[in-house]
N, C-alpha and C positions, 0 to 999 in steps of 0.2 A: 715825402718831404722834398722840397727844393731848398738847397743851401747855397748861399752866396757869400764870398769873402773877398773884399778888395782893400783890406786894412794894411797890407804889406805891399812889397813890390811884385807880389804874385797874385794874379787873379785866379780864384778857384770857384767853380760852379759844380754842383752835383745834384743828382736826383736819385732817390732810393726809397724803398718801402720797408726797410728793416730786414730784408732777406740778404743773401749774399750778393744779389745783383744790385750794383750801383753804377750808374753812368756818370762820368765826370769829365771835366775839362780843367786843365791848368795851363796858364800862359802868362805872358808879361802883364803886369799891372801898371800902376802909376798912371801916366797921362793917357795911355792907350786903353785902360780898363773901361772907360765910359763908352768907347766905340765898339768894344768887343763883347761886353757883358750881355746885352739883350740878345744879340744874334746867337750867342752860345746857349743862353737859357732856352730860347725857342728851339734850337737844334736838339738839345738834350730832351726837352719835353716831347718833341715830335718823335725822337728815337725811342723813347719810353712808351709812346702811344698814349700819353696823358694830356688832359686839358688842365688848365689852372684850377677849375672847379673841383677836380678830383683830388687836389692836394689837401692834406690834413693841416699843414702850416707851411710857412716860408721862414727859413732860418737865415739870419745874417750875422756876419762877423762884426761884433760890436766893439772891437778894439781891446786893448789900446792899439793905436796905429795912426797912420796918416789921416789928417783931418779931411782932406779931399776924398781919400779912399773910403773912409767911414761914411761920409755924406753920400757918396755914390751908392754904396751897398744899401744903406738905410732908405734912401729915397726910392730907389728902384724896387726894393722889397715892399715898402709901404704902398707904392703905386700898384704893383702886381697883386698884393694881398687885398687891397681895397676893391679892385676890379673883380677879383675872384671870390670875395667875401670869405677869406680864410684868415686865421690868426697869424701874427708875426711873433717869432721867437728870437730874442737876441742870444748870441753865443759868445762867450768870453774867448778872445783870440789866444790868450796865454793858456787857457784850459784846453783849447783845441790842439795846441802844440803838445801838451802833455798827453792827450789821448792818441794823437798820431804816433808819438814816441812809444807809448804802451803797446799799441797795435803792432808796430814794427819790431820792437825789441823785447816786449814783455816786462819792461821796467814798471815798478809800482811806486817809485819815488822819482819825481822829475822836477827840475828847476827850469822853467821855460824862460828863454832869453831872446828878446826881439830887438833888432836895431831900431832905435828911436831917432836916429840921425842926430846931427849936431853934437856928436861925440858922447852920446848917452845910450843906455839900453833900458827897455822895459823888462821887468823880471817878476816872476812869482813862483813860489814853491808849492808843489802838489803831492798828495799821497792818495793812492788808490786803495780804498777801504770799503768792504761790503758792497762791491759793485758800483761805486761812485767815486768821483774825484772830490777830495776835500782840500781846501786851501789850508796850508800850514803857516801862513803869514800874509801880511798885506802885500799887494803888488807894489813894486817900487820903480822909480825912475832915477837913474844916476849914472855916474861914470863906470865903465866896465871894471876898472880896478877896485871899485868899492863893493862889488857884488860878493856877498858871503854865501857860500854853498856848503851845506853839511857834507861830511864824508859819506860816501855810499849813495849819493844822490846823482842821478844822471842829468847833465845839462843838455838842453836841446833848443834849437831855434835858429833863426837866420842871422843872429848877431855874430856868429863865428866868422862868417865871410868878411865882415867889416872890421872886427876887433881881435880875431885870432888869439894870440898869446896874451893879450891884455885881459882875457877872461880866465886865466889860470886861477886855480883855487888858492885861497890864502892859507 
């Protein structure tokens, strides 16, 4: 798989085959993502020794997130996938935060919280059950203070840098 995410202020690109070997790049997103994305994709594919035709699919971060970032990831993914005749798979960015958190901490209940800018956060609660993430409620958009998180659930995401103490549990 080739995976691309430009939905936040961070650009992420990775290639992997399901084994422990995964090649990745993480760098600044935003306005610079469109100039960095394709060169990093090409570098990682070359480093892996893969052609685009060898891919099973191309995955892109489908948000929520920045409109421009989502459009960048989606359009690049669709162009590459069309040229290589491989399928496109959307990945929920809030679910990806939950998986990254589970991988790093072992948490099985995560409330993903991303900076939506304009004094709001995107949020969704997840539970790891039977080897898959299950949404435990609808994704929300609102003020940081309005976020309700159950006791024992780990909050994770980039919203802490922007809203810090405003994300304290009620």
